[in-house]
DRENGU-340842 format. One record per residue (C-alpha): x, y, z. Coordinates in pm, 1 decimal. Layout:
BEGIN
        px        py        pz
         X         Y         Z
...
//
This chain:
BEGIN
        px        py        pz
   19201.2   14363.9    5019.3
   19077.1   14534.2    4715.5
   19163.9   14212.6    4486.8
   18907.4   14026.0    4746.8
   18623.3   14272.3    4720.7
   18644.8   14251.8    4337.6
   18642.9   13855.9    4334.3
   18366.6   13818.3    4519.4
   18144.3   14065.5    4307.0
   18277.1   13900.4    4017.6
   18167.3   13550.2    4185.8
   17805.0   13623.9    4284.3
   17664.3   13333.4    4175.4
   17936.5   13094.7    4326.4
   17873.8   13271.6    4635.9
   17512.7   13281.0    4638.8
   17510.6   12908.6    4563.7
   17717.4   12789.3    4855.6
   17523.0   13029.1    5087.9
   17240.8   12852.2    5009.5
   17370.4   12531.4    4999.4
   17513.8   12568.6    5341.5
   17168.0   12659.5    5474.2
   16985.2   12378.1    5368.4
   16985.2   12074.8    5613.9
   17032.7   11687.6    5514.3
   16668.2   11657.1    5692.2
   16507.0   11936.8    5457.1
   16615.6   11677.9    5180.9
   16540.8   11375.9    5310.0
   16917.1   11266.1    5402.1
   16996.6   11103.7    5751.3
   17197.8   11359.8    5966.5
   17559.4   11247.6    6066.0
   17697.8   11375.2    6390.7
   18016.9   11412.9    6268.2
   17957.7   11671.7    5984.1
   18168.4   11970.2    5992.2
   17851.0   12208.4    5889.5
   17513.9   12186.8    5904.8
   17438.2   12220.4    5562.0
   17465.7   12016.5    5242.4
   17814.0   11890.7    5088.5
   17883.0   11959.9    4771.3
   17857.4   11574.4    4664.3
   17485.1   11593.6    4822.6
   17387.7   11876.7    4614.3
   17546.2   11742.3    4283.1
   17350.9   11418.6    4331.7
   17024.8   11589.8    4418.4
   17053.0   11807.0    4101.4
   17200.8   11556.9    3895.5
   17523.6   11746.5    3831.5
   17901.1   11596.4    3860.6
   18052.1   11712.6    4179.9
   18330.2   11878.4    3962.8
   18085.5   12074.2    3766.0
   17969.0   12213.9    4105.5
   18300.5   12293.7    4214.1
   18386.3   12507.8    3926.3
   18049.3   12657.4    3941.1
   18119.1   12801.0    4316.3
   18474.1   12873.2    4237.8
   18361.4   13114.3    3940.6
   18541.5   12880.1    3724.9
   18251.4   12812.0    3511.2
   17993.0   13085.2    3456.5
   17776.2   12994.7    3195.2
   17537.1   12746.0    3317.9
   17300.8   12621.7    3113.3
   16904.1   12667.1    3169.4
   16830.6   12292.7    3280.2
   17082.4   12317.2    3522.3
   16983.4   12620.7    3693.1
   16643.5   12470.6    3693.6
   16767.2   12170.8    3866.7
   16977.6   12401.1    4107.7
   16685.2   12578.3    4234.6
   16492.2   12270.9    4276.4
   16725.9   12062.8    4451.1
   16857.0   12373.3    4658.8
   16436.3   12418.6    4783.9
   16466.7   12759.3    4652.0
   16138.2   13013.3    4738.6
   15998.0   13202.0    4407.0
   16201.7   13551.6    4456.4
   16536.6   13324.5    4464.3
   16443.4   13120.1    4168.3
   16434.1   13449.6    4014.4
   16708.0   13555.9    4135.0
   16914.4   13270.9    4029.4
   16790.0   13283.5    3669.2
   16874.7   13630.0    3647.0
   17259.8   13567.3    3796.5
   17313.6   13331.0    3486.2
   17168.4   13542.9    3241.1
   16804.4   13403.6    3192.8
   16438.2   13528.7    3221.3
   16297.9   13395.4    3508.5
   16055.5   13104.9    3454.4
   15678.4   13215.3    3439.1
   15446.3   13015.2    3642.1
   15177.6   12833.0    3420.6
   14877.1   12828.5    3678.2
   14709.1   13021.8    3926.3
   14705.8   12874.8    4269.6
   14397.4   12865.3    4494.6
   14532.1   12601.7    4732.6
   14646.1   12763.5    5094.7
   14910.2   12652.5    5235.2
   14868.6   12469.0    5579.4
   15105.3   12737.4    5781.1
   14898.6   13033.8    5599.2
   14579.3   12821.2    5719.1
   14703.0   12858.7    6107.5
   14793.5   13219.2    6083.6
   14436.9   13290.6    5921.7
   14282.9   13142.0    6244.5
   14454.6   13392.2    6436.3
   14270.1   13638.9    6281.6
   13887.4   13493.6    6370.5
   13821.3   13802.1    6501.1
   13853.4   14053.3    6215.1
   13723.9   13996.1    5883.5
   13917.8   13850.4    5635.0
   13944.5   13670.2    5324.0
   14176.8   13518.0    5081.1
   14180.8   13593.7    4675.7
   14392.8   13407.0    4427.1
   14616.2   13600.1    4180.9
   14324.7   13663.3    3920.2
   14112.6   13815.2    4275.8
   13889.2   13489.2    4286.7
   13749.3   13443.8    4651.8
   13906.4   13129.9    4765.8
   13865.2   13135.2    5120.0
   13699.1   13343.7    5383.4
   13602.4   13359.3    5770.8
   13247.6   13415.9    5916.3
   13339.0   13740.7    6004.2
   13412.3   13815.1    5670.6
   13071.6   13697.6    5524.8
   12884.9   13861.3    5799.2
   13006.1   14185.1    5698.0
   12992.9   14126.6    5337.4
   12740.0   13863.0    5226.8
   12748.9   13488.8    5211.7
   12973.0   13403.5    4906.5
   12822.7   13037.6    4870.7
   12520.4   13156.3    4738.6
   12622.4   13254.0    4412.4
   12873.8   12977.3    4200.7
   13240.4   12942.9    4302.1
   13359.7   13148.4    3922.8
   13154.1   13469.5    4033.9
   13302.1   13514.6    4354.5
   13600.1   13721.5    4216.9
   13644.8   14091.9    4302.5
   13724.6   14205.1    3933.5
   13412.6   14038.6    3831.8
   13231.9   14260.7    4073.5
   13396.0   14562.4    4009.6
   13417.9   14564.4    3657.4
   13080.6   14348.9    3544.8
   12998.1   14258.2    3172.5
   12632.3   14120.5    3071.0
   12699.4   13775.5    3114.7
   12790.5   13762.5    3435.4
   12551.3   13571.8    3647.4
   12585.4   13647.8    4023.4
   12710.1   13904.6    4268.0
   12994.5   13867.2    4541.6
   12831.2   14112.0    4791.0
   12429.8   14218.2    4867.4
   12504.9   14561.0    4973.3
   12711.7   14855.3    4840.7
   13108.2   14862.6    4898.4
   13162.0   15238.1    4838.6
   13574.1   15287.4    4807.5
   13699.9   15621.0    4946.9
   13843.3   15687.0    4619.5
   13651.0   15466.2    4380.0
   13873.3   15510.1    4047.0
   14202.2   15467.3    4239.6
   14095.1   15165.7    4377.7
   14006.5   14999.0    4042.9
   14301.7   15109.0    3897.4
   14506.4   14969.3    4131.1
   14323.0   14638.3    4100.1
   14362.6   14618.6    3724.3
   14700.3   14732.0    3754.0
   14739.1   14399.0    3995.4
   14558.9   14187.5    3737.7
   14808.7   14274.0    3477.8
   15103.1   14199.3    3705.3
   14923.9   13917.2    3744.5
   14859.4   13804.3    3368.1
   15230.1   13848.7    3311.3
   15292.6   13597.9    3575.1
   15072.6   13326.4    3475.4
   15036.8   13370.3    3099.2
   14938.8   13051.9    3024.1
   14659.0   12999.4    3221.9
   14301.3   13044.0    3105.2
   14158.2   13153.3    3360.9
   14317.3   13469.6    3378.2
   14311.8   13546.3    3000.4
   13950.4   13478.1    2963.9
   13882.4   13692.3    3268.2
   14067.6   13967.8    3095.3
   13981.9   13915.7    2764.6
   13561.5   13922.9    2878.5
   13616.3   14246.2    3068.7
   13787.3   14420.4    2760.7
   13549.8   14301.4    2535.7
   13227.3   14403.1    2747.5
   13339.4   14673.9    3018.6
   13453.2   14990.2    2861.9
   13563.3   15105.7    3183.3
   13842.7   14833.9    3263.9
   13897.2   14842.2    2893.4
   14031.9   15168.8    2925.7
   14224.3   15120.6    3249.3
   14372.1   14816.2    3078.3
   14519.4   15009.7    2825.4
   14721.3   15282.3    3050.0
   14920.6   14968.9    3087.5
   15026.9   15060.9    3457.7
   15158.9   14754.3    3634.4
   15175.4   14699.8    4045.4
   15056.4   14569.6    4394.2
   14707.2   14628.6    4537.3
   14799.1   14666.5    4897.4
   14570.7   14926.8    5078.1
   14246.7   15093.2    5053.3
   13982.8   15239.2    5224.6
   13584.4   15197.5    5224.5
   13281.3   15225.2    5344.2
   13055.2   14963.0    5371.8
   12670.3   15025.6    5353.2
   12531.1   14729.8    5558.0
   12153.1   14647.3    5563.4
   12162.2   14629.6    5955.5
   12459.2   14804.3    6103.4
   12450.7   15094.3    5836.6
   12756.0   15230.5    5735.1
   13095.4   15130.1    5843.9
   13450.0   15276.3    5743.2
   13720.0   15006.6    5727.1
   14069.7   15024.7    5662.1
   14151.9   14708.8    5402.0
   14495.6   14599.3    5386.3
   14636.0   14337.1    5132.3
   14898.6   14091.4    5241.9
   15042.2   13920.7    4910.0
   15252.7   13591.4    4943.2
   15545.9   13631.3    4721.8
   15549.1   13237.9    4629.8
   15183.4   13211.1    4497.7
   15050.9   13532.1    4496.8
   14743.6   13436.9    4704.5
   14636.2   13777.0    4847.7
   14506.8   13780.6    5259.9
   14301.0   14075.7    5270.6
   14192.2   14218.9    5620.8
   13906.7   14497.2    5703.5
   14004.4   14658.4    6070.1
   13854.0   14976.0    6194.0
   14007.6   15255.6    6426.2
   14058.9   15095.7    6775.7
   13771.9   15253.1    7015.8
   13595.8   15406.3    6729.5
   13223.5   15362.6    6629.0
   13324.9   15160.6    6322.0
   13521.4   14923.0    6538.7
   13174.5   14855.1    6724.6
   12989.0   14802.5    6458.2
   13230.4   14561.7    6315.3
   13182.2   14352.4    6646.4
   12805.1   14416.9    6599.2
   12826.5   14265.2    6240.9
   13011.8   13955.2    6381.7
   12726.5   13846.9    6606.7
   12427.9   13910.9    6409.8
   12271.4   13740.4    6109.9
   12204.0   13940.0    5801.1
   11842.8   13820.8    5702.4
   11746.9   13909.7    5363.1
   12064.4   13847.5    5164.7
   12067.1   13776.4    4836.3
   12461.9   13737.3    4823.0
//
């Protein structure tokens, strides 16, 4: 029994590849379904063909007799197995390679995420890209913070709002947004941006955003010099709205692991005056907004 456990530990790569192959259905990769299949997953022959490998080499990988595949083989297997971002990174680490870096920040929202967002139409919700560019919002969000379309698309960025420089041309909101702890919130924002800069090192939008803030905003430059890395996950804010007055909200950030898109939702304590104000903001217009 001890020997079997030792073998299982030593052959993590083979066990992981078999598990991923077994869970991937033929339909998912466009193969015909045969009634006589003994298992619902892919056969070794099918995965080998999808990955451009010989069946014998795949067998040796799964059995632990081949332990040092090339990075090209690892990439081909990850693509053929339809791995998620986290799984791709895990496969690269299992085989001794650094995880591949994504090249560009993603702005496109997957259909499944859009379906989820429609279920939140009674809550102020927005979606930000990895560099905190605003890419989607619902009417409740616009009613609370101001209409984003009144400024240019590139200016709709939370980092630009919190750390302005002389060349910035627009404002994301037309009334004050006051974090409960402004320094902690801004440090968390910079730490999250540093993580995005490491994940998307070749994206000019990220590199230009960071370089511009370092050169033009001493506060940002000081936070960036701390080299903190992390996810911005939650915050508490007071919004000074011109019609409903001050409203305190909890801000929660849900990050998609594959794209780093961030769903940002604002809620108030159920039954509170703040919840009533959020409801009111959703049904009234905001005349005079210059956002």
